[in-house]
ZAMARNU-136255 format. One line per 2 residues: number of its first residue (from 1); for each residue z, y, x of N, C-alpha, C, O, CB. Coordinates in Angstrom, 2 decimals, decimal comma. Glycine has a CB too. Layout:
// residues N
NUM	Z:Y:X:Z:Y:X:Z:Y:X:Z:Y:X:Z:Y:X | ...
//
This chain:
// residues 145
1	108,80:-41,62:-26,48:108,23:-40,38:-25,88:106,61:-40,72:-25,28:106,11:-41,72:-24,77:109,34:-39,86:-24,59 | 106,20:-39,65:-25,55:104,74:-39,36:-24,50:105,03:-38,44:-23,69:105,59:-37,36:-23,88:103,32:-38,82:-25,17
3	104,47:-39,10:-22,42:104,38:-38,35:-20,93:102,77:-38,35:-20,37:102,04:-39,33:-20,21:105,43:-39,29:-19,70 | 102,48:-36,98:-20,12:101,02:-36,56:-19,77:101,86:-36,48:-18,22:102,94:-36,01:-17,87:100,09:-34,87:-20,67
5	100,23:-37,54:-17,23:100,57:-36,67:-16,02:98,92:-36,31:-15,49:98,09:-37,13:-15,87:101,66:-37,62:-14,73 | 98,52:-35,41:-14,84:97,21:-34,99:-14,31:97,17:-35,76:-13,26:98,06:-35,93:-12,43:96,97:-33,55:-13,97
7	95,90:-36,34:-13,31:95,60:-37,07:-12,41:93,82:-37,06:-11,51:92,87:-36,73:-12,22:95,99:-38,28:-13,16 | 93,63:-37,30:-10,49:92,21:-36,84:-9,41:91,23:-37,92:-10,83:90,33:-37,69:-11,64:92,24:-37,78:-6,87
9	92,32:-39,44:-10,32:91,33:-40,81:-11,02:92,19:-41,61:-11,77:93,22:-41,14:-12,24:90,58:-41,94:-9,87 | 91,81:-42,96:-11,94:92,94:-43,32:-12,45:94,54:-43,73:-12,27:95,36:-43,98:-13,15:92,56:-43,91:-12,77
11	94,66:-43,71:-11,11:95,91:-43,22:-10,45:96,48:-41,91:-9,79:97,61:-41,49:-10,03:95,99:-43,91:-9,66 | 95,60:-41,31:-8,93:96,17:-40,08:-7,89:96,53:-38,99:-8,89:95,91:-38,39:-9,77:94,91:-39,40:-6,65
13	97,67:-38,99:-8,47:98,21:-37,24:-8,91:98,15:-36,21:-8,55:98,84:-35,77:-7,63:99,17:-36,89:-8,96 | 97,25:-35,52:-9,24:96,52:-34,02:-8,99:97,85:-33,13:-8,91:98,81:-33,05:-9,68:95,32:-33,42:-10,44
15	97,53:-32,43:-7,58:98,82:-31,43:-7,50:98,51:-30,35:-7,55:99,43:-29,64:-7,14:99,62:-31,43:-6,43 | 97,50:-29,69:-7,92:97,37:-28,23:-8,02:97,54:-27,86:-9,49:98,05:-28,57:-10,35:95,98:-27,72:-7,45
17	97,10:-26,79:-9,63:97,05:-26,53:-11,16:96,81:-27,14:-12,31:95,78:-26,89:-12,93:96,41:-25,88:-11,36 | 97,64:-27,96:-12,74:97,37:-28,69:-13,91:96,18:-28,46:-15,05:95,62:-29,38:-15,66:98,50:-28,60:-14,49
19	95,97:-27,39:-15,17:94,59:-26,63:-16,01:93,66:-27,25:-15,35:92,80:-27,86:-15,98:94,29:-24,88:-15,92 | 93,66:-27,23:-13,95:92,39:-27,68:-13,60:92,27:-29,14:-13,40:91,08:-29,47:-13,38:91,98:-27,03:-12,48
21	93,19:-30,23:-13,23:93,33:-31,10:-13,37:91,63:-32,10:-14,16:91,10:-31,86:-15,24:94,64:-30,86:-13,97 | 91,15:-33,29:-12,96:90,13:-33,51:-13,74:90,30:-34,32:-14,91:89,45:-34,24:-15,80:89,24:-33,98:-13,05
23	91,43:-35,23:-15,06:91,86:-36,01:-16,16:93,40:-36,35:-16,04:93,93:-36,34:-14,93:91,00:-37,28:-16,23 | 94,15:-36,66:-17,23:95,26:-36,52:-17,66:95,45:-38,17:-18,38:94,86:-38,59:-19,37:95,33:-35,14:-18,60
25	96,40:-38,84:-17,56:96,97:-40,12:-17,94:98,28:-39,88:-19,18:99,31:-39,22:-19,11:97,57:-40,85:-16,44 | 97,95:-40,38:-19,84:99,01:-40,96:-21,25:99,67:-41,70:-21,33:99,29:-42,74:-21,89:98,67:-41,38:-22,24
27	101,04:-41,60:-20,82:101,48:-42,88:-20,98:102,71:-42,80:-22,10:103,39:-41,77:-22,06:101,89:-43,47:-19,52 | 103,03:-43,71:-23,00:103,98:-43,97:-23,70:105,15:-44,80:-23,50:104,95:-45,98:-23,22:103,51:-44,25:-24,50
29	106,67:-44,24:-23,64:107,59:-44,44:-22,66:108,93:-45,27:-24,13:109,79:-44,63:-24,74:108,03:-42,55:-21,61 | 108,67:-46,49:-24,25:109,91:-46,80:-25,20:110,92:-47,51:-24,27:110,71:-48,04:-23,18:109,51:-47,83:-26,57
31	112,23:-47,37:-25,06:113,46:-48,17:-24,34:114,03:-48,86:-25,21:114,10:-48,44:-26,36:114,54:-47,39:-23,69 | 114,43:-49,78:-24,94:115,45:-51,22:-25,61:117,24:-50,31:-25,15:117,45:-49,19:-24,68:115,03:-53,51:-24,20
33	118,08:-51,28:-25,50:119,29:-50,84:-24,68:119,24:-51,47:-23,19:119,82:-50,91:-22,26:120,69:-51,32:-25,45 | 118,63:-52,48:-23,05:118,96:-52,57:-21,62:117,35:-52,02:-20,57:117,30:-51,62:-19,41:119,49:-54,45:-21,36
35	116,74:-52,13:-21,12:115,14:-51,59:-20,32:114,20:-50,56:-21,08:114,17:-50,07:-22,21:114,03:-52,98:-20,11 | 113,53:-50,49:-20,06:112,77:-49,31:-20,35:111,50:-49,86:-20,15:111,27:-50,68:-19,26:113,08:-48,04:-19,51
37	110,48:-49,34:-21,12:109,01:-49,82:-20,99:108,01:-48,91:-20,84:108,24:-47,84:-21,40:108,61:-50,54:-22,07 | 106,75:-49,01:-20,13:105,94:-47,84:-19,64:104,70:-48,15:-19,82:104,28:-48,99:-19,02:106,12:-47,45:-18,28
39	103,57:-47,56:-21,00:102,12:-48,31:-21,23:101,50:-47,03:-21,08:101,67:-45,98:-21,70:101,75:-49,22:-22,80 | 100,53:-47,44:-19,86:99,16:-46,32:-20,00:98,24:-46,57:-21,14:97,23:-47,26:-21,22:98,11:-46,38:-18,66
41	98,97:-45,68:-22,18:97,64:-45,59:-23,04:96,31:-44,99:-23,07:95,38:-45,52:-23,66:97,90:-45,23:-23,91 | 96,22:-43,98:-22,49:94,50:-43,58:-22,16:94,63:-42,44:-20,68:95,64:-41,95:-20,17:93,57:-42,46:-23,93
43	93,49:-42,33:-20,38:92,99:-41,55:-19,49:92,14:-40,67:-20,21:91,12:-41,02:-20,80:92,39:-42,22:-18,46 | 92,70:-39,25:-20,13:91,65:-38,35:-20,88:90,83:-37,28:-19,83:91,27:-36,78:-18,80:92,51:-37,41:-22,10
45	89,49:-37,12:-20,46:89,27:-36,11:-19,50:89,53:-34,58:-19,83:89,43:-34,29:-21,03:87,96:-36,26:-19,12 | 89,84:-33,59:-18,95:90,10:-32,25:-19,29:88,59:-31,30:-18,93:87,96:-31,06:-17,90:91,53:-31,76:-18,37
47	88,44:-30,92:-20,47:87,25:-30,16:-20,96:87,13:-28,82:-20,10:86,12:-28,10:-20,11:87,41:-29,82:-22,58 | 88,49:-28,53:-19,22:88,20:-27,22:-18,42:88,22:-27,92:-17,06:88,02:-26,97:-16,30:89,38:-25,86:-18,60
49	88,30:-28,55:-16,62:87,92:-29,21:-15,26:86,63:-28,55:-14,49:86,66:-28,18:-13,32:87,59:-30,79:-15,54 | 85,64:-28,49:-15,23:84,21:-28,03:-14,82:84,08:-26,75:-14,47:83,27:-26,55:-13,57:83,25:-28,19:-15,81
51	84,92:-25,39:-15,12:84,88:-24,74:-15,41:84,85:-24,09:-13,85:85,73:-24,55:-13,12:85,57:-24,67:-16,42 | 84,23:-23,38:-13,42:83,93:-22,28:-12,38:85,27:-22,25:-11,75:86,21:-22,02:-12,53:83,43:-20,74:-12,99
53	85,54:-22,42:-10,56:87,02:-22,66:-9,87:87,79:-21,24:-8,98:88,93:-20,99:-8,57:86,75:-24,04:-8,63 | 86,66:-20,64:-8,97:86,57:-19,10:-8,55:87,05:-18,12:-9,92:87,43:-16,97:-9,69:84,80:-18,70:-8,05
55	87,02:-18,38:-10,66:86,84:-17,59:-12,00:88,04:-16,41:-11,85:88,06:-15,26:-11,42:87,07:-18,70:-13,52 | 89,09:-17,37:-12,48:90,85:-16,65:-12,30:91,65:-17,25:-11,50:92,74:-17,72:-11,83:91,81:-16,67:-13,59
57	91,16:-17,28:-10,39:92,38:-18,69:-9,56:92,46:-17,40:-8,23:91,47:-16,83:-7,78:91,31:-21,09:-8,82 | 93,89:-17,16:-7,80:94,40:-16,05:-6,68:93,91:-17,32:-5,59:93,80:-18,50:-5,94:96,49:-15,38:-6,70
59	93,74:-17,01:-4,70:93,28:-17,57:-3,55:94,87:-18,69:-2,89:95,80:-18,71:-3,70:92,71:-16,04:-2,42 | 95,03:-19,24:-2,02:96,06:-20,03:-1,49:97,34:-20,08:-2,52:98,37:-19,45:-2,31:96,44:-19,45:-0,08
61	97,10:-20,98:-3,75:98,18:-20,63:-4,57:97,99:-21,98:-5,32:98,59:-21,91:-6,39:98,10:-19,13:-5,45 | 97,44:-23,07:-5,18:96,89:-24,32:-5,49:96,06:-24,01:-6,99:96,34:-24,62:-8,03:98,19:-25,52:-5,56
63	95,12:-23,06:-6,90:94,31:-23,11:-7,89:95,24:-22,30:-9,16:94,61:-22,26:-10,22:93,84:-24,70:-8,11 | 96,18:-21,87:-9,20:97,02:-20,97:-9,75:96,54:-19,76:-10,44:96,36:-18,87:-9,60:97,79:-20,62:-8,85
65	96,18:-19,29:-11,97:95,17:-18,55:-12,36:95,82:-17,27:-11,97:97,00:-17,53:-11,74:94,71:-18,74:-13,83 | 95,59:-16,08:-11,80:96,19:-15,04:-11,31:96,36:-14,06:-12,78:95,53:-13,16:-12,93:95,27:-14,42:-10,00
67	97,05:-14,18:-13,47:97,75:-13,27:-14,34:97,62:-11,94:-14,92:97,56:-11,57:-16,09:98,58:-13,17:-13,92 | 97,58:-11,20:-13,62:97,17:-9,87:-13,47:95,90:-9,18:-13,97:95,70:-8,01:-14,32:97,18:-9,73:-12,30
69	94,91:-10,48:-13,87:93,40:-10,28:-14,27:93,01:-11,48:-14,87:91,99:-12,15:-14,73:92,40:-9,96:-13,06 | 93,74:-11,59:-15,38:92,93:-13,31:-16,76:92,56:-12,51:-17,47:93,05:-11,39:-17,64:94,01:-14,76:-17,91
71	91,57:-13,03:-18,03:90,62:-12,43:-19,35:91,28:-12,90:-20,77:92,16:-13,75:-20,85:88,87:-13,13:-19,31 | 90,79:-12,30:-21,72:91,21:-12,99:-23,10:91,02:-14,20:-23,50:91,82:-14,85:-24,17:90,72:-12,48:-24,04
73	89,36:-14,77:-22,88:89,18:-15,81:-22,84:89,36:-16,95:-22,47:88,95:-18,00:-22,97:88,78:-15,75:-22,80 | 90,38:-16,66:-20,99:90,62:-17,70:-20,22:92,35:-17,79:-20,72:92,96:-18,86:-20,73:90,16:-17,39:-18,47
75	92,92:-16,59:-21,08:94,25:-16,99:-21,75:93,98:-18,06:-22,93:94,78:-19,00:-23,02:94,99:-15,63:-22,39 | 93,00:-17,98:-23,77:92,66:-18,78:-24,91:92,68:-20,12:-24,71:93,33:-20,97:-25,31:91,49:-18,49:-25,40
77	91,73:-20,27:-23,59:91,21:-21,85:-22,93:92,74:-22,46:-23,05:92,95:-23,19:-24,01:90,43:-21,87:-20,89 | 93,74:-22,21:-22,20:95,01:-22,17:-21,72:95,64:-22,61:-23,46:96,09:-23,70:-23,82:95,48:-20,44:-20,84
79	95,51:-21,73:-24,03:95,92:-21,96:-25,47:95,64:-23,60:-26,19:96,36:-24,51:-26,61:95,02:-20,80:-26,34 | 94,12:-23,32:-26,03:93,40:-24,54:-26,47:93,58:-26,00:-25,87:93,43:-27,04:-26,52:92,10:-24,23:-26,29
81	93,93:-25,92:-24,51:94,32:-27,28:-23,99:95,66:-27,96:-24,28:96,11:-29,11:-24,30:94,25:-27,23:-22,64 | 96,24:-26,30:-24,56:98,03:-27,23:-24,89:97,95:-27,93:-26,29:98,47:-29,02:-26,52:99,71:-25,92:-25,10
83	97,25:-27,21:-27,19:96,76:-27,81:-28,51:96,13:-29,21:-28,73:96,28:-29,99:-29,67:95,82:-26,96:-28,97 | 95,25:-29,34:-27,43:95,10:-30,86:-27,16:95,76:-31,73:-26,98:95,55:-32,93:-27,18:94,63:-31,13:-26,44
85	97,23:-30,84:-26,32:98,15:-31,97:-25,58:99,75:-31,73:-26,36:100,85:-32,11:-25,97:98,22:-31,63:-23,56 | 99,35:-30,91:-27,70:100,62:-30,99:-28,36:101,57:-32,17:-28,79:102,79:-32,09:-28,99:100,40:-30,44:-29,33
87	100,69:-33,41:-28,91:101,76:-34,65:-29,40:102,17:-35,52:-28,21:102,10:-36,74:-28,09:101,03:-35,74:-30,56 | 102,72:-34,40:-27,17:102,97:-34,89:-25,69:104,69:-34,37:-26,26:105,05:-33,69:-27,22:101,91:-33,88:-23,96
89	105,48:-35,09:-25,13:106,67:-34,47:-25,11:106,86:-33,71:-23,66:107,50:-32,67:-23,52:107,75:-35,54:-25,43 | 106,34:-34,26:-22,87:106,81:-33,78:-21,57:105,32:-33,91:-20,74:104,60:-34,87:-21,01:108,22:-34,78:-20,90
91	104,90:-32,88:-19,69:104,14:-33,34:-18,82:104,64:-32,79:-17,29:105,42:-31,88:-17,01:102,74:-32,96:-19,27 | 103,81:-33,80:-16,31:104,90:-33,95:-15,34:103,77:-33,23:-14,51:102,63:-33,69:-14,55:105,66:-35,58:-14,87
93	104,12:-31,90:-13,64:103,04:-31,47:-12,85:103,85:-30,82:-11,79:104,96:-30,36:-12,05:101,96:-30,53:-13,59 | 103,25:-30,77:-10,42:103,46:-29,78:-9,57:103,17:-28,22:-9,46:104,14:-27,53:-9,16:103,03:-30,22:-8,80
95	101,78:-27,51:-9,69:101,96:-26,48:-9,63:101,58:-26,01:-11,30:100,89:-26,75:-12,01:101,26:-26,00:-8,42 | 102,01:-24,98:-11,70:101,20:-24,44:-13,02:101,59:-23,24:-12,91:102,39:-22,70:-12,15:101,49:-25,03:-14,52
97	100,54:-22,61:-14,26:100,78:-21,04:-13,94:101,77:-20,60:-15,43:102,07:-21,31:-16,39:98,92:-19,99:-13,80 | 102,02:-19,55:-15,22:102,85:-18,81:-16,41:102,45:-19,33:-17,74:103,14:-19,85:-18,62:102,61:-17,19:-16,44
99	100,84:-18,98:-17,68:100,29:-18,76:-19,01:100,54:-20,17:-19,50:101,14:-20,28:-20,56:98,68:-18,22:-19,08 | 100,21:-21,13:-18,94:100,40:-22,75:-19,10:101,56:-22,93:-19,39:101,77:-23,73:-20,30:100,14:-23,66:-17,95
101	102,36:-22,45:-18,93:104,09:-22,75:-18,97:104,21:-21,98:-20,72:104,56:-22,59:-21,72:105,34:-21,59:-17,25 | 103,83:-20,62:-20,67:103,89:-20,35:-22,41:103,53:-21,35:-23,50:104,24:-21,66:-24,45:102,95:-19,26:-22,79
103	102,10:-21,87:-23,17:101,47:-22,24:-24,15:101,78:-23,46:-24,31:101,41:-23,85:-25,42:100,28:-22,02:-24,11 | 102,42:-24,42:-23,57:103,07:-25,33:-23,61:104,29:-25,56:-24,35:104,56:-26,50:-25,09:103,17:-25,48:-22,66
105	105,09:-24,40:-23,98:106,52:-24,31:-24,45:106,44:-24,17:-26,02:106,98:-24,84:-26,90:107,33:-23,02:-23,74 | 105,54:-22,98:-26,09:104,96:-22,69:-27,75:104,50:-23,82:-28,76:104,45:-23,62:-29,97:103,61:-21,82:-27,69
107	104,08:-25,33:-28,03:104,02:-26,33:-28,76:104,74:-27,42:-28,49:104,41:-28,60:-28,52:102,98:-26,61:-28,85 | 105,93:-26,83:-28,18:107,49:-28,02:-27,96:107,31:-28,96:-26,57:108,01:-29,93:-26,25:107,64:-29,47:-29,57
109	105,99:-28,32:-25,71:106,05:-29,25:-24,58:106,68:-29,01:-23,42:106,37:-27,88:-23,05:104,96:-29,53:-24,21 | 107,36:-29,49:-22,73:108,46:-29,44:-21,48:107,70:-29,81:-20,73:107,15:-30,91:-20,82:109,79:-30,25:-21,38
111	107,45:-28,74:-19,58:107,33:-29,45:-18,15:108,29:-29,91:-16,93:109,19:-29,25:-16,40:106,63:-28,72:-17,56 | 107,89:-31,12:-16,67:108,98:-31,44:-15,86:108,22:-31,45:-14,45:107,15:-32,06:-14,36:109,75:-32,88:-16,32
113	108,80:-30,71:-13,24:108,46:-30,48:-12,26:108,28:-31,61:-11,17:109,42:-31,86:-10,78:109,16:-29,64:-12,06 | 107,48:-32,30:-10,57:107,67:-33,48:-9,81:107,04:-32,93:-8,26:106,15:-32,11:-8,05:106,82:-34,91:-10,59
115	107,82:-33,67:-7,38:107,53:-33,51:-5,78:106,08:-33,66:-5,45:105,38:-34,42:-6,11:108,33:-34,64:-4,89 | 105,65:-33,06:-4,58:104,55:-33,31:-4,01:104,00:-34,16:-3,14:102,82:-34,18:-2,79:104,38:-32,63:-3,70
117	105,23:-35,14:-2,67:105,09:-36,04:-2,20:104,80:-37,70:-2,73:104,56:-38,66:-1,99:105,91:-35,77:-1,66 | 104,90:-37,71:-4,33:104,42:-38,42:-5,15:102,85:-38,68:-5,33:102,18:-37,88:-5,97:104,93:-37,98:-6,10
119	102,24:-39,86:-4,72:100,99:-39,78:-5,04:100,35:-40,53:-6,45:99,37:-40,11:-7,07:100,43:-40,23:-3,88 | 101,12:-41,67:-6,76:100,15:-42,31:-8,03:101,20:-41,84:-9,47:102,34:-41,41:-9,58:99,91:-44,53:-7,84
121	100,41:-42,09:-10,15:101,15:-41,58:-11,42:102,07:-42,30:-11,87:102,94:-41,72:-12,52:100,40:-41,40:-12,49 | 102,20:-43,96:-11,62:103,04:-44,68:-11,52:104,42:-43,98:-10,93:105,47:-43,78:-11,53:102,49:-45,68:-10,86
123	104,18:-43,76:-9,95:105,84:-43,29:-9,20:106,16:-42,07:-9,72:107,31:-41,69:-9,52:105,95:-43,05:-7,41 | 105,38:-41,33:-10,36:105,55:-40,15:-11,05:106,35:-39,80:-11,89:107,11:-38,84:-12,03:104,78:-39,90:-11,49
125	105,95:-41,20:-12,76:106,72:-42,06:-13,99:108,18:-42,15:-13,94:109,11:-41,61:-14,53:106,28:-43,58:-14,03 | 108,03:-43,19:-12,87:109,50:-43,60:-12,42:110,13:-42,49:-11,90:111,30:-42,58:-12,26:109,58:-44,72:-11,32
127	109,97:-41,37:-11,19:110,97:-40,40:-10,71:111,53:-39,62:-11,70:112,73:-39,35:-11,73:110,46:-39,53:-9,76 | 110,39:-39,09:-12,86:110,30:-38,50:-13,89:111,74:-39,40:-14,86:112,71:-38,74:-15,24:108,60:-38,59:-14,40
129	111,65:-40,82:-15,11:112,46:-41,60:-16,09:114,01:-41,77:-15,16:115,16:-41,86:-15,57:111,56:-43,28:-16,52 | 113,49:-41,76:-13,81:115,02:-41,78:-13,00:115,59:-40,75:-12,94:116,82:-40,74:-12,86:115,09:-42,13:-11,64
131	114,85:-39,56:-12,97:115,77:-38,06:-12,98:116,29:-37,92:-14,16:117,49:-37,64:-14,17:114,99:-36,64:-12,72 | 115,52:-38,07:-15,62:116,00:-38,26:-16,89:117,27:-39,03:-17,23:118,14:-38,68:-18,03:115,05:-38,79:-17,51
133	117,24:-39,66:-16,82:118,68:-40,66:-16,71:119,72:-40,71:-16,40:120,72:-41,08:-17,02:118,77:-41,39:-16,25 | 119,53:-40,19:-14,99:120,52:-39,12:-13,85:120,94:-38,40:-14,87:121,99:-38,67:-15,46:119,76:-38,04:-12,51
135	120,26:-37,54:-15,13:120,90:-35,75:-15,57:121,27:-36,67:-17,06:122,07:-35,88:-17,57:119,28:-33,78:-15,74 | 121,19:-37,53:-17,78:121,66:-37,65:-19,25:122,91:-38,45:-19,20:123,72:-38,54:-20,12:120,56:-38,38:-20,25
137	123,00:-39,03:-17,99:124,19:-40,43:-18,14:125,60:-39,59:-16,82:126,80:-39,86:-16,83:123,10:-42,70:-17,21 | 124,88:-38,60:-15,83:126,17:-38,37:-15,20:127,00:-36,76:-15,83:126,44:-35,67:-15,99:125,78:-38,33:-13,42
139	128,13:-37,03:-16,02:128,61:-35,98:-16,69:129,15:-34,86:-15,84:128,88:-33,68:-16,03:129,53:-36,43:-17,56 | 130,26:-35,49:-14,53:130,67:-34,81:-13,79:130,12:-34,91:-12,39:130,02:-36,03:-11,87:131,81:-34,95:-13,93
141	129,77:-33,86:-11,76:129,45:-34,09:-10,01:130,54:-33,18:-9,23:130,80:-31,98:-9,29:127,66:-33,45:-9,46 | 131,21:-34,54:-8,25:132,36:-33,25:-7,61:131,91:-33,68:-6,20:131,58:-34,80:-5,82:134,47:-33,40:-7,96
143	131,98:-32,43:-5,45:131,63:-32,53:-4,05:132,83:-32,68:-3,56:133,76:-32,05:-4,06:130,88:-31,44:-3,42 | 133,03:-33,50:-2,55:134,09:-33,52:-1,31:134,08:-32,72:-0,25:133,03:-32,64:0,39:134,11:-34,63:-0,67
145	135,09:-32,04:0,10:135,23:-31,03:1,62:135,51:-31,85:2,36:135,70:-31,57:3,54:136,32:-29,83:1,84
//
């Protein structure tokens, strides 16, 4: 499985709109019967990081694009970025716009929402693996009253 995490630098999770993340950390996750192995394969530059921060952004929304005023060019930028991520299975992110969700879903990439308190990409990956593991193994949840 390939998992992408938006990051500020080599290890700090970028929590604003994933489209504006400076970098992306690509992790490869392999598992055996008893172990899970996680490897940081690459740190990739985001070609859209240096774009004007105010061009398509709504104020006070973590850098989320304003879909009502979004230009065709900006919509295409989302699609192009999603094509560059096309070999990933998941992207872990805190904030994202509807346009990038659609572009990623069209490529078969799932977004896994991460908590804002996770600061390192390693912690985000561990949180993701734990969440997926629990979701896949728990059959029934019962509440006692």
